N, C-alpha and C positions, 0 to 999 in steps of 0.2 A: 269528369275524367281527370285523374291526377297526372301531373307530368313527372319527369324523372327527378326534378328537384324536390318534390314532395317525398319521394322515396328516400332521397339522400338525407333530408331533414329527419325523417323517422329513424333511419339507421344511425344517424349521429346521436340522437337522443338515447337510443339503445346502447350505443358504445360508451357514452359519457355517463349514463345512468342519471341524467340530469337535464332538464330543459334549459336551465341557465348555462350549464357547461356546453351544451350543444350550441346555444346562441353565441357564446364567446368564440367557439371554433369556427362557426359559419359566418361570424360578423353580422348577426341579426339581433333583433330585440327578442327577449324571452316571450313577449306577447305574440310576435309573429310566428315563432316556433310552435307555441301552444296552439295557435289558430290553424296552422297547416296540419299538425298531427290530428287535431279534432276533426278537420274536414276529411282527412283520410279515413278515420274511424267511421265517420258517417257514411262515406261512399261505400265502404266495405261492409257496413252493418255489424261491425265487431269492435269490442273494446280491445285495443292492442297493448296498452300500457296501464299499469297500476301505479298511481301516484301516492306517495306517502310524504310525510314531512321531511324524511331523510334522504330518500332516493326514489328512482323510478325503475320499475322492473317490468318484464314482459309477461303478458298473459299467455295462456297456451296458444290462443289464436295468433297473438303477436309474435310468438316464437316461430310459428309456421310461416307467417308472412315475412318475417325478417330473413329466414333461411332461403325463401324463394326470391326475395328482392335483392339480396346482397350480390349474388353472381350476375344478376341483370345489370345492376349499377356498375359493378367492376368491369364487365364486358363493354358497356357503353363508354366508360371512361377510357378504356384501352383503344376502342375504335376511334373515339374522338381525338385521342393523342396521335394515333397513326395517320389519320386523315389530315390533321393539322400539320404534322411533320412533313407528309408527302406533298402538301400544297406549297411549301416554302422551298425555293430553289437554292438557298444559300445556307441552310442550317438543318441539322438533323443527323440521323445515323443511316449509313449506306452499307448494306451487306453485299460483298463482292466475292465471287469464287474465281480462282485463277489456276492455270496449270502450274505444277510444282517448279519446273525449271524457269519458266517465265516469271513466276512469282518471286523466286529467290534472286534472280539476276537482274530483273527489270523493275519490278513493282516498288522496291524501296525508293529508287530515284523518282519514279513517277508520282508516288504518294507524297513524297517530300515536296515536289513542285505543286501538287494539287492542294496540299494543306497550306502552303504559303498563300495561294490564291483564295482558298475557302477555309479559313481557320475554324469556322463554326460547324463544319461538316465532319462528323466522326466516321471513321472507316473501320468496318469489321471485315477483315480479309481472311478468307479460308482458302486453302490450296489443296487440290487433288488433280491427278492426271485423268481420272475417269470422267466421262461425260455425265454431268449431274442432271438429275431430274429437276429442271429449273422451277417447276411449280411446287414440288414437295421439298426442295432443298432449303427453303426459307432464306433465299437470297434475292436481292433486287435485280441483279444481273450477273452474268458470268463472262469471263474472257476465255476464248478458246483459239488454239492454233490447230487447224485441221483442214481436211479437204472440204469442198462444198457440202453443206449439211443435207442429210436426207430427212431429218426430223421436221415435220410440217406443223406441229402443234405449238411452236414457239416462234419468236421473232429473231431473225439474224441480221446483223449489220456488218458488212465487210469493211474493214478499215484499210488493209493493204495486203499485198502478197508477201509471203515469207519464203525467200529463196533457201534451197537446201544444197548440200554438198556431200558426196561420198568421200569419206576419209578413212585412213588406217594409219597405224604406226609404221615408221620406216622398217622396223625390225621384222614386221610380218613378211615383208618381201625378201627377207634373207632365207626364208624356208618355203615360201610358196611363190609361184610365178605372178608377176604384176599383170593384171588384166589389161588388154589393149582395146577390147570391145565388150559390150554387155554380155555377149555369148561366152566370154572367158570367165565370167564370175561364177565361182563355185558356191552354191548355196551353203555348203558346210562352213564357209569362211565369211558369210554375210549374216550379221546379227539383226534380229527383227525388233522393231518397235511395234508392239501389239499387245493385246490382252487375250487371255485364255489359251496361250500356247500356239496360236495360229501364226502362219508365216506372213510377214509383211510383203506387200506387192510393191516393187520398185518400178516406176514408170519413167523412162528416159526418152529423150528426143535429140536428133541431130539432123537439122534441116527438116526434110519431109519424112525422114526415117524415124520410126518409133519402136520401142521395145518395152514389153511388160514382163517382168520375171519375178518369181517368188524368192525372197531371201530365205535363209535357213531357219530351222527351229531348234538348233542346238542351244541357243540362248534367245529367249523372248522376254521382253520387259516393256512396261508402259512408262518408263522414266528415261528421259534423254540423258540425264546426268550419269546414270549407271552405264548406259550404252557408250557414252564418251569415255568414261574411265576404262571400260573393257577394251575399247579401240586403242586408247593410248598405251595400254598394257600389252598390246600386240595380239589380242584375242580374235580380231577379225575386222571386217569392213563394216562401217555403219553409214546410215543415211540420215543426216541430222540438219536442222536449221543452221544457217550460217552463223547466227548470233551465238550458238552454242560452241562452235568449233573455231571461230576466227582467232581467238587468243592462242589456242593450241597450234593452229597453223603458223602463226607468227613466231611461236617459240620453237617450232620444229618437233613438237610432241607427236603431231600427226601430219600426214601429207595428203594432198588431194588425189583422188582416183577418178579416172575417166573424165578428165577436164574438158574434153571436146564434146561431151554429151551433157545435155541439160536435164536436170531433174525437175519433174513437175512440182511447182511450188505449192505450198500450203497457203491458207488464208489466216490472217489475224482477224478475228471476228468478235463482236459483242453479241451476247445471246441473252434474250429477255423472256420472261413469262409472257403469255399472250395478252399484253396490255392493249386496250382499245386506243390509248394514247399514253406515251411515256410520262410517268410522274415527273414533276419539275425537278426533284432531286436527282433522279436517274438521267434526265435530259442534261442537267448541268455537268454531271460526270462524263456523259457520252461526248458532249461537245468539247470538253477539255481534253479528254483522252485522245480523240481523233486529231485535234490540233497539235497536241504534244507529240504524237507519233510522226505526223507529217513534218513538223518542225525539225525533226531529226534527219530529214532528207532520206526517207525510206526506213527500212527495218534494220538500221545499222546501230544496234544497241551494244553497250559494253557488256562483257560477260562476267563482270563482277559488280556487286552492289556499290552504290555511291557515285 
């Protein structure tokens, strides 16, 4: 039975058209290369190479074998590389998916800190507000800000709660009444964070009292930056994470609405494929990310990169 190295030697002879050339590339003696190829031919019962004084060429059988073996060796090399990379906690490439607003406002600072601690880990950051299929998305983990997940085919790790605030531009209340209770909210003036044009449901609490009410569908989008810009322009009331609105509140671009009612917070979570055990590289990022967030004393991130 031949091992993968025998296949590699045969393919290198075919690539170089020379036993001596293959020996140089593989750092072997020509005699060793010749012996390995001869044993492969014996095991297969076929002559694979025609040797002349000037070069080596494939027989018909050799061409068939080379065509079959080449993808096997290439796939073996890729798998070996991936396994070796995943087994090292401090070097390799890590593919991460993050929400757009979080990615723009928070991830540059976080990645900067992470790369200072782990300069040999390369980051491939992709951003989308849609919930990715973590298995098919070719990423090692995803960051999400959402309600507790309903997806059971993946692993979720809660990092912290993300407080939210209802806000609107002061100019909005020059033309509509400022709400004093949740029942005063007009859905036509409430913009929805959602997909597919459906109304977002706002859940509010004041002591033991709770209210759930749908926002409007006059504007629906799955991007918090767009919602904030619309709110700041006076188009309506929005329900957004505090880290997206706190600079606007400080500048007076927007004002808080229903401050005596609490909005149900979201979770900042890490979202993984169904690993039996976190790969070392993923575990390294997870530990750093969680410590970095908690070192900031909760979810009090700046709203601009840097």
